[in-house]
FIPA-812076 format. One record per residue (C-alpha): x, y, z; residue in one letter; residue number from 1. Coordinates in pm, 1 decimal, padded with zeros to 6 digits. Layout:
[[X, Y, Z], A, NUM]
...
***
This chain:
[[12544.0, 08484.4, 01755.3], X, 1]
[[12267.2, 08504.7, 02020.2], X, 2]
[[12376.5, 08177.1, 02163.6], X, 3]
[[12726.5, 08298.7, 02215.4], X, 4]
[[12597.7, 08621.7, 02367.8], X, 5]
[[12384.8, 08433.9, 02610.9], X, 6]
[[12684.2, 08209.8, 02712.7], X, 7]
[[12910.6, 08516.6, 02756.2], X, 8]
[[12635.7, 08679.0, 02978.5], X, 9]
[[12613.4, 08361.9, 03181.8], X, 10]
[[12984.6, 08347.4, 03243.9], X, 11]
[[13000.9, 08714.4, 03348.2], X, 12]
[[12693.7, 08703.3, 03564.1], X, 13]
[[12838.1, 08642.6, 03924.0], X, 14]
[[13161.2, 08520.9, 03767.7], X, 15]
[[13286.6, 08164.7, 03886.7], X, 16]
[[12982.4, 08106.0, 04110.8], X, 17]
[[12814.3, 07761.6, 04051.4], X, 18]
[[12553.7, 07749.7, 03796.5], X, 19]
[[12291.1, 07646.2, 04055.4], X, 20]
[[12369.5, 07957.6, 04268.3], X, 21]
[[12316.9, 08194.5, 03966.1], X, 22]
[[11985.2, 08026.8, 03886.2], X, 23]
[[11877.8, 08063.6, 04243.8], X, 24]
[[11955.4, 08439.0, 04253.3], X, 25]
[[11779.7, 08487.2, 03920.4], X, 26]
[[11481.7, 08285.1, 04054.0], X, 27]
[[11471.4, 08522.2, 04375.2], X, 28]
[[11468.0, 08827.0, 04150.9], X, 29]
[[11196.1, 08686.1, 03927.9], X, 30]
[[10986.1, 08552.0, 04237.6], X, 31]
[[10987.2, 08869.5, 04445.7], X, 32]
[[10763.4, 09084.6, 04209.0], X, 33]
[[10520.2, 08797.0, 04172.6], X, 34]
[[10504.9, 08742.1, 04550.3], X, 35]
[[10450.4, 09107.1, 04606.9], X, 36]
[[10144.8, 09099.2, 04390.3], X, 37]
[[10010.4, 08764.3, 04515.9], X, 38]
[[10093.0, 08759.5, 04899.2], X, 39]
[[10154.8, 09133.9, 04974.5], X, 40]
[[10446.7, 09328.5, 05105.1], X, 41]
[[10466.1, 09164.1, 05453.7], X, 42]
[[10514.3, 08822.4, 05339.2], X, 43]
[[10731.6, 08921.8, 05051.1], X, 44]
[[10953.7, 09118.7, 05311.0], X, 45]
[[11000.9, 08807.8, 05500.6], X, 46]
[[11083.6, 08613.9, 05169.2], X, 47]
[[11333.6, 08886.2, 05087.6], X, 48]
[[11497.7, 08842.4, 05433.0], X, 49]
[[11524.0, 08473.6, 05386.8], X, 50]
[[11681.9, 08530.8, 05044.0], X, 51]
[[11940.3, 08755.7, 05178.3], X, 52]
[[12033.5, 08504.5, 05450.9], X, 53]
[[12082.3, 08249.0, 05181.3], X, 54]
[[12349.4, 08484.1, 05019.7], X, 55]
[[12529.8, 08513.0, 05348.0], X, 56]
[[12507.3, 08133.3, 05400.8], X, 57]
[[12670.7, 08078.4, 05053.3], X, 58]
[[12957.5, 08348.7, 05129.5], X, 59]
[[13225.0, 08090.0, 05041.3], X, 60]
[[13073.1, 08034.8, 04685.9], X, 61]
[[13016.1, 08399.9, 04611.5], X, 62]
[[13081.1, 08716.0, 04824.9], X, 63]
[[12744.5, 08844.3, 04928.1], X, 64]
[[12783.6, 09199.3, 04808.2], X, 65]
[[12673.3, 09143.9, 04453.2], X, 66]
[[12370.8, 08898.3, 04499.7], X, 67]
[[12265.3, 09081.2, 04822.4], X, 68]
[[12291.0, 09411.9, 04650.3], X, 69]
[[12067.9, 09300.8, 04364.0], X, 70]
[[11797.3, 09197.8, 04613.0], X, 71]
[[11840.0, 09533.9, 04787.1], X, 72]
[[11794.8, 09725.3, 04469.2], X, 73]
[[11502.4, 09521.9, 04354.6], X, 74]
[[11342.2, 09591.5, 04706.9], X, 75]
[[11378.3, 09970.2, 04644.8], X, 76]
[[11246.4, 09937.4, 04294.2], X, 77]
[[10948.5, 09747.7, 04426.4], X, 78]
[[10868.2, 10011.8, 04673.7], X, 79]
[[10930.8, 09800.8, 04982.7], X, 80]
[[11162.8, 10066.8, 05110.2], X, 81]
[[11298.1, 10392.8, 04978.3], X, 82]
[[11654.5, 10543.1, 04908.7], X, 83]
[[11599.5, 10795.0, 05171.0], X, 84]
[[11516.7, 10525.0, 05434.7], X, 85]
[[11838.0, 10337.6, 05333.6], X, 86]
[[12037.9, 10645.8, 05368.6], X, 87]
[[11875.4, 10707.9, 05708.7], X, 88]
[[11960.2, 10353.0, 05828.3], X, 89]
[[12310.3, 10399.3, 05707.4], X, 90]
[[12347.4, 10737.8, 05877.4], X, 91]
[[12242.2, 10587.9, 06217.6], X, 92]
[[12501.8, 10338.3, 06172.2], X, 93]
[[12762.5, 10571.5, 06051.2], X, 94]
[[13002.4, 10523.2, 06369.7], X, 95]
[[13002.6, 10142.1, 06277.8], X, 96]
[[13096.7, 10230.3, 05920.6], X, 97]
[[13365.8, 10464.6, 06032.3], X, 98]
[[13495.0, 10203.3, 06268.2], X, 99]
[[13529.7, 09953.8, 05970.5], X, 100]
[[13698.3, 10186.3, 05744.4], X, 101]
[[13960.6, 10329.1, 05979.7], X, 102]
[[14005.2, 10096.0, 06282.8], X, 103]
[[14043.7, 09776.8, 06077.0], X, 104]
[[14309.4, 09962.7, 05854.6], X, 105]
[[14476.8, 10088.1, 06180.2], X, 106]
[[14495.6, 09721.6, 06307.2], X, 107]
[[14669.7, 09633.3, 05981.8], X, 108]
[[14974.9, 09849.5, 06070.0], X, 109]
[[15007.0, 09671.3, 06407.7], X, 110]
[[15019.5, 09320.4, 06257.4], X, 111]
[[15388.4, 09271.4, 06325.3], X, 112]
[[15347.8, 09331.4, 06705.3], X, 113]
[[15020.0, 09111.5, 06707.9], X, 114]
[[15184.3, 08829.2, 06528.3], X, 115]
[[15489.7, 08853.0, 06750.1], X, 116]
[[15269.6, 08848.9, 07075.6], X, 117]
[[15031.2, 08581.2, 06965.6], X, 118]
[[15296.8, 08346.9, 06830.8], X, 119]
[[15461.1, 08363.9, 07178.0], X, 120]
[[15122.3, 08271.8, 07334.2], X, 121]
[[15037.2, 07984.0, 07085.8], X, 122]
[[15387.7, 07837.3, 07113.7], X, 123]
[[15402.6, 07887.6, 07497.3], X, 124]
[[15062.2, 07734.9, 07582.0], X, 125]
[[15052.5, 07372.0, 07471.2], X, 126]
[[14716.0, 07283.1, 07615.3], X, 127]
[[14441.1, 07340.1, 07343.6], X, 128]
[[14173.5, 07376.3, 07635.0], X, 129]
[[14381.0, 07642.5, 07810.5], X, 130]
[[14467.9, 07813.0, 07482.4], X, 131]
[[14100.6, 07826.2, 07383.6], X, 132]
[[13996.5, 07961.7, 07729.9], X, 133]
[[14274.3, 08218.0, 07697.5], X, 134]
[[14157.1, 08340.5, 07353.9], X, 135]
[[13793.2, 08359.3, 07469.1], X, 136]
[[13857.5, 08534.5, 07802.8], X, 137]
[[14102.3, 08784.8, 07654.4], X, 138]
[[13865.1, 08868.7, 07367.5], X, 139]
[[13584.0, 08917.0, 07618.4], X, 140]
[[13799.9, 09154.6, 07828.0], X, 141]
[[13925.7, 09348.8, 07532.7], X, 142]
[[13565.9, 09366.3, 07388.6], X, 143]
[[13431.3, 09513.6, 07725.3], X, 144]
[[13681.8, 09790.8, 07714.8], X, 145]
[[13730.3, 09838.8, 07340.3], X, 146]
[[13460.4, 09700.4, 07100.2], X, 147]
[[13385.6, 09377.1, 06942.5], X, 148]
[[13458.2, 09457.5, 06581.5], X, 149]
[[13799.8, 09599.3, 06671.3], X, 150]
[[13885.7, 09285.9, 06870.9], X, 151]
[[13765.9, 09067.8, 06576.3], X, 152]
[[13987.3, 09255.1, 06340.2], X, 153]
[[14283.7, 09167.9, 06570.0], X, 154]
[[14198.5, 08798.2, 06577.8], X, 155]
[[14154.0, 08785.7, 06210.1], X, 156]
[[14496.8, 08957.3, 06149.8], X, 157]
[[14658.3, 08703.8, 06394.5], X, 158]
[[14482.9, 08404.1, 06223.9], X, 159]
[[14585.8, 08515.9, 05876.5], X, 160]
[[14939.9, 08568.9, 05987.8], X, 161]
[[14954.0, 08215.7, 06130.2], X, 162]
[[14797.7, 08052.8, 05819.1], X, 163]
[[15027.6, 08251.9, 05591.9], X, 164]
[[15345.9, 08130.4, 05773.3], X, 165]
[[15271.3, 07759.5, 05753.3], X, 166]
[[15095.8, 07749.2, 05420.5], X, 167]
[[15376.5, 07905.1, 05234.4], X, 168]
[[15630.5, 07693.2, 05402.9], X, 169]
[[15420.2, 07391.2, 05315.0], X, 170]
[[15417.5, 07512.2, 04964.2], X, 171]
[[15797.5, 07527.6, 04953.0], X, 172]
[[15823.9, 07901.2, 04978.4], X, 173]
[[16050.4, 08099.1, 05202.7], X, 174]
[[15974.0, 08326.8, 05506.3], X, 175]
[[16065.9, 08619.5, 05306.3], X, 176]
[[15757.2, 08559.9, 05073.6], X, 177]
[[15496.6, 08602.3, 05356.5], X, 178]
[[15321.9, 08898.8, 05209.4], X, 179]
[[14967.6, 08756.9, 05188.1], X, 180]
[[14797.6, 08448.1, 05311.6], X, 181]
[[14726.5, 08229.2, 04998.0], X, 182]
[[14489.6, 07936.8, 04944.5], X, 183]
[[14636.1, 07701.4, 04691.3], X, 184]
[[14601.4, 07335.9, 04782.9], X, 185]
[[14761.5, 07227.6, 04467.1], X, 186]
[[15096.6, 07388.7, 04568.9], X, 187]
[[15100.2, 07214.0, 04908.9], X, 188]
[[15334.7, 06915.2, 04937.5], X, 189]
[[15166.1, 06583.1, 05002.1], X, 190]
[[15337.6, 06522.6, 05337.3], X, 191]
[[15194.5, 06861.9, 05459.6], X, 192]
[[14834.3, 06818.7, 05345.6], X, 193]
[[14686.8, 06638.1, 05639.9], X, 194]
[[14874.3, 06873.3, 05877.7], X, 195]
[[14730.8, 07173.5, 05682.7], X, 196]
[[14369.7, 07034.7, 05719.7], X, 197]
[[14411.7, 06982.2, 06103.6], X, 198]
[[14577.8, 07336.8, 06136.4], X, 199]
[[14281.1, 07487.5, 05946.8], X, 200]
[[14059.5, 07313.2, 06198.4], X, 201]
[[14263.4, 07442.4, 06498.6], X, 202]
[[14259.9, 07798.7, 06367.4], X, 203]
[[13893.2, 07789.1, 06280.9], X, 204]
[[13809.7, 07682.4, 06642.4], X, 205]
[[14024.4, 07949.1, 06797.6], X, 206]
[[13862.2, 08218.3, 06579.4], X, 207]
[[13518.8, 08087.4, 06696.9], X, 208]
[[13619.6, 08090.0, 07059.4], X, 209]
[[13755.1, 08454.0, 07012.2], X, 210]
[[13436.7, 08557.5, 06827.7], X, 211]
[[13212.8, 08413.5, 07104.9], X, 212]
[[13445.6, 08605.8, 07353.6], X, 213]
[[13370.5, 08932.2, 07176.1], X, 214]
[[13001.4, 08872.9, 07262.5], X, 215]
[[13063.1, 08763.9, 07627.6], X, 216]
[[13250.7, 09087.1, 07690.6], X, 217]
[[13055.4, 09311.2, 07445.2], X, 218]
[[12738.1, 09285.4, 07651.2], X, 219]
[[12879.6, 09417.2, 07950.4], X, 220]
[[12975.6, 09776.0, 07886.9], X, 221]
[[12848.0, 10076.5, 07693.2], X, 222]
[[13135.0, 10055.9, 07439.4], X, 223]
[[13120.7, 09686.2, 07383.7], X, 224]
[[12850.7, 09688.2, 07110.2], X, 225]
[[12684.9, 09990.0, 06927.2], X, 226]
[[12334.5, 09927.7, 07064.9], X, 227]
[[12482.0, 09934.2, 07422.0], X, 228]
[[12572.0, 10287.1, 07383.6], X, 229]
[[12215.6, 10373.2, 07219.1], X, 230]
[[12043.1, 10196.9, 07517.1], X, 231]
[[12261.6, 10362.7, 07782.5], X, 232]
[[12186.4, 10719.3, 07639.1], X, 233]
[[11809.7, 10659.3, 07622.5], X, 234]
[[11815.0, 10517.8, 07985.0], X, 235]
[[12060.8, 10757.5, 08120.1], X, 236]
[[12340.2, 10509.8, 08243.0], X, 237]
[[12708.3, 10599.8, 08228.4], X, 238]
[[12995.3, 10347.3, 08196.9], X, 239]
[[12997.7, 10218.2, 08549.0], X, 240]
[[12620.5, 10212.9, 08616.1], X, 241]
[[12567.5, 10031.7, 08289.9], X, 242]
[[12806.3, 09762.4, 08381.3], X, 243]
[[12643.2, 09719.0, 08732.6], X, 244]
[[12293.1, 09713.2, 08588.1], X, 245]
[[12395.2, 09443.2, 08329.9], X, 246]
[[12608.0, 09231.2, 08565.1], X, 247]
[[12326.7, 09011.7, 08710.5], X, 248]
[[12300.9, 08879.2, 08361.0], X, 249]
[[12635.1, 08942.8, 08197.2], X, 250]
[[12857.2, 08782.2, 08469.5], X, 251]
[[12678.9, 08452.4, 08496.6], X, 252]
[[12674.1, 08430.6, 08111.0], X, 253]
[[13041.2, 08509.1, 08101.4], X, 254]
[[13129.0, 08209.0, 08319.6], X, 255]
[[12872.4, 07993.5, 08144.0], X, 256]
[[13046.3, 08072.2, 07821.1], X, 257]
[[13391.8, 07993.3, 07953.8], X, 258]
[[13257.8, 07659.0, 08095.4], X, 259]
[[13115.9, 07584.9, 07752.7], X, 260]
[[13443.5, 07657.1, 07585.2], X, 261]
[[13612.8, 07419.2, 07830.0], X, 262]
[[13349.6, 07145.0, 07777.4], X, 263]
[[13351.4, 07143.0, 07405.9], X, 264]
[[13727.3, 07126.7, 07398.3], X, 265]
[[13764.6, 06881.5, 07662.6], X, 266]
[[13513.9, 06637.2, 07514.7], X, 267]
[[13559.7, 06727.9, 07144.7], X, 268]
[[13199.7, 06820.8, 07096.8], X, 269]
[[13079.6, 06903.6, 06732.8], X, 270]
[[13440.9, 06874.9, 06604.9], X, 271]
[[13609.5, 07085.5, 06866.8], X, 272]
[[13937.5, 06963.2, 07015.8], X, 273]
[[14163.6, 06994.1, 06709.6], X, 274]
[[14522.7, 07048.1, 06830.2], X, 275]
[[14814.2, 07217.6, 06683.8], X, 276]
[[15007.2, 06961.8, 06472.5], X, 277]
[[15356.0, 06923.6, 06590.6], X, 278]
[[15492.9, 06976.4, 06231.8], X, 279]
[[15299.1, 07311.6, 06233.3], X, 280]
[[15438.9, 07404.3, 06570.3], X, 281]
[[15790.9, 07340.2, 06454.6], X, 282]
[[15749.2, 07564.1, 06151.3], X, 283]
[[15593.7, 07842.2, 06364.7], X, 284]
[[15879.2, 07795.0, 06607.4], X, 285]
[[16141.5, 07804.1, 06333.9], X, 286]
[[15977.8, 08121.8, 06179.9], X, 287]
[[15977.0, 08292.8, 06514.8], X, 288]
[[16344.2, 08191.7, 06574.6], X, 289]
[[16441.3, 08314.4, 06239.2], X, 290]
[[16255.2, 08643.5, 06281.6], X, 291]
[[16412.5, 08680.8, 06620.3], X, 292]
[[16763.4, 08630.5, 06475.7], X, 293]
[[16712.6, 08869.8, 06185.8], X, 294]
[[16549.1, 09140.2, 06397.5], X, 295]
[[16780.7, 09436.3, 06410.0], X, 296]
[[16758.1, 09753.9, 06592.7], X, 297]
[[16516.5, 09914.6, 06354.0], X, 298]
[[16282.3, 09611.4, 06371.2], X, 299]
[[16293.8, 09629.7, 06750.9], X, 300]
[[16221.0, 10007.1, 06751.6], X, 301]
[[15931.0, 09935.6, 06513.3], X, 302]
[[15776.0, 09674.9, 06758.0], X, 303]
[[15827.6, 09916.1, 07048.5], X, 304]
[[15659.1, 10202.2, 06841.2], X, 305]
[[15365.6, 09962.7, 06767.1], X, 306]
[[15336.1, 09875.9, 07127.2], X, 307]
[[15317.3, 10252.3, 07218.6], X, 308]
[[15046.8, 10289.7, 06962.9], X, 309]
[[14852.8, 09993.0, 07105.5], X, 310]
[[14866.4, 10167.2, 07457.2], X, 311]
[[14727.8, 10479.3, 07302.8], X, 312]
[[14463.4, 10280.3, 07130.8], X, 313]
[[14348.8, 10114.5, 07450.7], X, 314]
[[14339.5, 10440.9, 07654.1], X, 315]
[[14160.7, 10627.4, 07396.0], X, 316]
[[13903.8, 10359.1, 07344.7], X, 317]
[[13876.1, 10287.9, 07713.7], X, 318]
[[13806.9, 10655.5, 07802.4], X, 319]
[[13589.6, 10694.5, 07479.5], X, 320]
[[13779.4, 11012.5, 07380.5], X, 321]
[[13636.3, 11009.6, 07041.9], X, 322]
[[13422.6, 10790.3, 06804.7], X, 323]
[[13587.3, 10466.5, 06747.5], X, 324]
[[13640.2, 10520.4, 06378.4], X, 325]
[[13813.0, 10852.7, 06431.9], X, 326]
[[14044.0, 10682.9, 06693.2], X, 327]
[[14113.3, 10428.3, 06425.7], X, 328]
[[14222.3, 10719.9, 06195.2], X, 329]
[[14444.7, 10836.1, 06468.8], X, 330]
[[14599.5, 10502.4, 06484.5], X, 331]
[[14673.0, 10491.9, 06112.5], X, 332]
[[14846.8, 10825.0, 06135.6], X, 333]
[[15056.8, 10742.1, 06436.5], X, 334]
[[15151.3, 10384.0, 06316.0], X, 335]
[[15246.5, 10483.2, 05967.4], X, 336]
[[15444.2, 10776.7, 06099.1], X, 337]
[[15631.8, 10581.0, 06363.9], X, 338]
[[15702.2, 10273.8, 06130.2], X, 339]
[[15813.6, 10459.4, 05816.9], X, 340]
[[15510.9, 10361.5, 05601.2], X, 341]
[[15473.8, 10666.4, 05372.5], X, 342]
[[15404.3, 10517.2, 05026.9], X, 343]
[[15027.3, 10548.0, 04909.2], X, 344]
[[15024.6, 10199.8, 04778.9], X, 345]
[[15128.9, 10050.9, 05109.5], X, 346]
[[14874.3, 10262.8, 05295.7], X, 347]
[[14598.9, 10171.4, 05048.8], X, 348]
[[14661.1, 09810.2, 05088.2], X, 349]
[[14544.0, 09823.1, 05462.9], X, 350]
[[14187.0, 09923.7, 05345.7], X, 351]
[[14135.6, 09629.2, 05112.1], X, 352]
[[14007.2, 09392.5, 05401.4], X, 353]
[[13739.8, 09617.8, 05543.2], X, 354]
[[13595.0, 09811.9, 05240.5], X, 355]
[[13414.8, 09509.6, 05082.6], X, 356]
[[13253.1, 09443.9, 05419.5], X, 357]
[[13159.7, 09803.2, 05464.4], X, 358]
[[12985.3, 09800.5, 05131.7], X, 359]
[[12810.9, 09478.1, 05239.2], X, 360]
[[12698.3, 09633.0, 05568.7], X, 361]
[[12540.0, 09919.2, 05379.5], X, 362]
[[12351.9, 09655.2, 05165.4], X, 363]
[[12233.9, 09494.9, 05500.0], X, 364]
[[12100.9, 09828.5, 05620.2], X, 365]
[[11881.1, 09834.7, 05300.0], X, 366]
[[11726.4, 09498.8, 05406.8], X, 367]
[[11702.3, 09644.7, 05757.4], X, 368]
[[11503.0, 09930.2, 05597.5], X, 369]
[[11266.6, 09683.3, 05440.1], X, 370]
[[11210.9, 09512.1, 05766.7], X, 371]
[[11131.0, 09847.5, 05939.6], X, 372]
[[10909.3, 09978.0, 05650.6], X, 373]
[[10718.9, 09666.8, 05627.3], X, 374]
[[10678.5, 09621.1, 05999.2], X, 375]
[[10810.8, 09262.7, 05988.3], X, 376]
[[10877.1, 09257.4, 06358.0], X, 377]
[[10569.5, 09461.9, 06472.6], X, 378]
[[10349.8, 09154.2, 06559.5], X, 379]
[[10626.5, 09012.2, 06790.1], X, 380]
[[10676.5, 09363.5, 06951.2], X, 381]
[[10315.0, 09421.5, 07010.1], X, 382]
[[10262.9, 09083.1, 07163.8], X, 383]
[[10541.2, 09109.5, 07406.1], X, 384]
[[10433.9, 09454.8, 07513.8], X, 385]
[[10092.6, 09286.7, 07620.7], X, 386]
[[10257.9, 09036.5, 07867.2], X, 387]
[[10267.9, 09139.5, 08218.7], X, 388]
[[10445.8, 09043.4, 08537.0], X, 389]
[[10771.5, 08853.7, 08576.3], X, 390]
[[10735.8, 08681.4, 08240.4], X, 391]
[[10755.1, 09012.5, 08041.1], X, 392]
[[11135.7, 09068.1, 08090.1], X, 393]
[[11199.8, 08688.0, 07991.2], X, 394]
[[10985.8, 08729.0, 07683.0], X, 395]
[[11168.0, 09054.2, 07586.4], X, 396]
[[11497.1, 08855.5, 07617.7], X, 397]
[[11382.3, 08570.5, 07399.2], X, 398]
[[11198.9, 08794.1, 07136.8], X, 399]
[[11513.0, 09012.5, 07099.6], X, 400]
[[11727.2, 08700.6, 07072.2], X, 401]
[[11527.1, 08527.4, 06801.1], X, 402]
[[11481.5, 08845.8, 06594.9], X, 403]
[[11851.7, 08927.0, 06636.6], X, 404]
[[11943.6, 08584.2, 06496.4], X, 405]
[[11747.2, 08689.2, 06181.0], X, 406]
[[11821.6, 09056.6, 06148.9], X, 407]
[[12080.1, 09296.9, 06286.8], X, 408]
[[12100.0, 09324.7, 06671.9], X, 409]
[[12154.5, 09687.0, 06656.3], X, 410]
[[11826.8, 09735.8, 06463.1], X, 411]
[[11633.1, 09510.1, 06692.8], X, 412]
[[11766.2, 09696.4, 06999.0], X, 413]
[[11677.6, 10033.9, 06848.8], X, 414]
[[11320.4, 09922.2, 06765.0], X, 415]
[[11257.4, 09767.7, 07110.1], X, 416]
[[11418.7, 10047.1, 07326.0], X, 417]
[[11226.4, 10311.7, 07145.9], X, 418]
[[10895.0, 10107.7, 07191.6], X, 419]
[[10950.6, 10074.9, 07565.4], X, 420]
[[11051.9, 10440.0, 07596.2], X, 421]
[[10729.4, 10534.8, 07421.7], X, 422]
[[10534.4, 10313.3, 07664.5], X, 423]
[[10718.4, 10482.7, 07971.7], X, 424]
[[10641.1, 10829.9, 07826.5], X, 425]
[[10276.0, 10718.9, 07784.3], X, 426]
[[10259.1, 10612.0, 08153.6], X, 427]
[[10197.5, 10232.8, 08051.5], X, 428]
[[10499.0, 10109.6, 08244.9], X, 429]
[[10685.4, 10239.7, 08550.8], X, 430]
[[11045.6, 10350.9, 08557.0], X, 431]
[[11155.1, 10028.8, 08730.3], X, 432]
[[10992.7, 09831.5, 08466.1], X, 433]
[[11151.9, 10041.4, 08191.6], X, 434]
[[11499.3, 09982.7, 08336.3], X, 435]
[[11436.2, 09599.7, 08371.1], X, 436]
[[11314.1, 09570.3, 08011.1], X, 437]
[[11627.7, 09785.9, 07899.2], X, 438]
[[11851.1, 09514.2, 08056.4], X, 439]
[[11644.7, 09238.0, 07892.3], X, 440]
[[11679.4, 09414.6, 07550.9], X, 441]
[[12051.9, 09465.8, 07578.4], X, 442]
[[12127.8, 09117.3, 07689.7], X, 443]
[[11874.4, 08965.3, 07445.5], X, 444]
[[12014.8, 09130.1, 07142.1], X, 445]
[[12384.9, 09047.9, 07250.5], X, 446]
[[12370.7, 08685.7, 07377.5], X, 447]
[[12129.3, 08457.8, 07169.1], X, 448]
[[12253.3, 08643.7, 06863.5], X, 449]
[[12569.5, 08440.0, 06868.3], X, 450]
[[12358.5, 08174.5, 06681.8], X, 451]
[[12412.7, 08310.2, 06328.4], X, 452]
[[12666.4, 08535.1, 06161.0], X, 453]
[[12404.0, 08786.9, 06060.1], X, 454]
[[12316.4, 08827.0, 06438.5], X, 455]
[[12631.2, 09023.6, 06513.8], X, 456]
[[12846.7, 09252.9, 06291.7], X, 457]
[[13163.4, 09104.1, 06444.4], X, 458]
[[13050.5, 08749.7, 06333.6], X, 459]
[[12949.6, 08868.5, 05988.2], X, 460]
[[13289.0, 09040.5, 05952.3], X, 461]
[[13475.5, 08714.4, 06036.1], X, 462]
[[13253.0, 08518.5, 05789.4], X, 463]
[[13309.7, 08754.8, 05502.7], X, 464]
[[13683.3, 08817.3, 05593.6], X, 465]
[[13971.6, 08686.8, 05370.6], X, 466]
[[14054.7, 08450.0, 05648.4], X, 467]
[[13724.5, 08250.7, 05641.0], X, 468]
[[13776.4, 08066.6, 05310.1], X, 469]
[[14134.3, 07991.0, 05408.3], X, 470]
[[14029.7, 07809.5, 05715.7], X, 471]
[[13706.1, 07682.3, 05564.3], X, 472]
[[13477.4, 07867.6, 05797.4], X, 473]
[[13142.2, 07862.7, 05613.3], X, 474]
[[12806.5, 07993.8, 05735.6], X, 475]
[[12667.5, 07644.3, 05815.5], X, 476]
[[12997.1, 07553.4, 05990.4], X, 477]
[[12989.6, 07882.0, 06195.1], X, 478]
[[12632.0, 07810.7, 06309.2], X, 479]
[[12723.8, 07464.9, 06413.4], X, 480]
[[13030.7, 07567.4, 06609.4], X, 481]
[[12823.8, 07837.1, 06780.8], X, 482]
[[12547.4, 07598.9, 06870.8], X, 483]
[[12667.2, 07481.8, 07214.5], X, 484]
[[12736.5, 07846.0, 07311.1], X, 485]
[[12398.8, 07944.4, 07178.0], X, 486]
[[12212.2, 07681.1, 07387.4], X, 487]
[[12403.3, 07735.3, 07714.0], X, 488]
[[12437.6, 08110.6, 07711.3], X, 489]
[[12077.7, 08173.5, 07597.9], X, 490]
[[11954.9, 07943.1, 07879.0], X, 491]
[[12173.8, 08108.7, 08141.5], X, 492]
[[12074.3, 08462.9, 08016.4], X, 493]
[[11703.3, 08388.9, 08009.8], X, 494]
[[11717.4, 08233.6, 08369.0], X, 495]
[[11913.6, 08536.2, 08497.5], X, 496]
[[11662.7, 08784.1, 08344.8], X, 497]
[[11371.0, 08576.0, 08481.1], X, 498]
[[11495.6, 08521.7, 08841.1], X, 499]
[[11798.7, 08712.6, 08931.4], X, 500]
[[11682.6, 09059.2, 08794.4], X, 501]
[[11335.5, 09032.2, 08966.7], X, 502]
***
């Protein structure tokens, strides 16, 4: 009886995750209290951060919410942070949570227009190099005027739509069955299998180019990333002054990013260069032709209505008429009203994609609370503040970049900008130094952080989305595909901070 109970518990614990993964999580939970007793809270805090990163890296084996949540709960029980501090971290990032809940759901109701538009683009541009540059540049421009998470939600919706069209046709199903993207290789006909693998690589690379694009544009303006708005408020820069102040770094990095995109595709570096198979192009073209032939007046009105809603979205976000999440709620109301979606079940389905990630993000804030409570970044911050002269801004850029790769760039920016503001108030630095360091902090948390999915919320959103397992986008592969960008953009940003800003 005891043996059967143990086997049942083993099967239930983390479900179908591999046994070695279950043992690793159990090991983490057992080691942490011992480590706290033996090596103290500081070292244990870093151990906990590495364990949480491990759960993110294994996202395709097990969604990180459960194992990461267990680590967060244990951290609270061990006294490494408190429920109050976790709540405070969550409250600070409440605009991001609102964005995820409502804006991502709002994009869901615009998917027909998005798929229609991007299908025309993908079928119209045959050069993979030009298509990659287009995805990266458009994502950058949109992120500069909207925000990175919203743009990421758009490209995820587009990618899932493309995958759904081809996969279901490759499985012998009709276009009318294209409700959800599915992942069942056993149902794919043999003659489609190799094309499906190449198509996955093609989509995977486009998604990465677009994700990098959100970072290229997100660093430029106050609305591009959450920490940008925080920094602009503390320093006192509005939209245009912020753009001008960041431009000596953000503009060169933008062109270096596009040059990197061109290079990795042209010379097929690190697996880039996968093209759209002709058989897949034929399927997408046939799907587009069939949809075009079946599109009646009501469908055309629906597309026009969605286009109007998109215009409202862009204007509202561009002028920052309200918090992004509230604008997303408005988009849900307008899109459902104008397209006739009135059933609770159909509306509820739109929230399925974002809510698991929202829960995971709150767990992440618990880990950030541990980082703050245990002062894990304090030695780095204290050291950088002691540096004087030209090197100080460069070291701020590098320190922010490295810490953002490990932690959340919003948290890192918050800690650093508050530290330099305190130094300004104490008379330790001049106003000119303060503004220079603010630029270094903003660019440092936005540019090198593309190295890992946990560096930016948009990247983590893509990694943990339903699309990632479909196109085989794992943590390790994401880091590898981002590597060329990480190197070139970080070097360009560092040199710009060191020599152009001075």
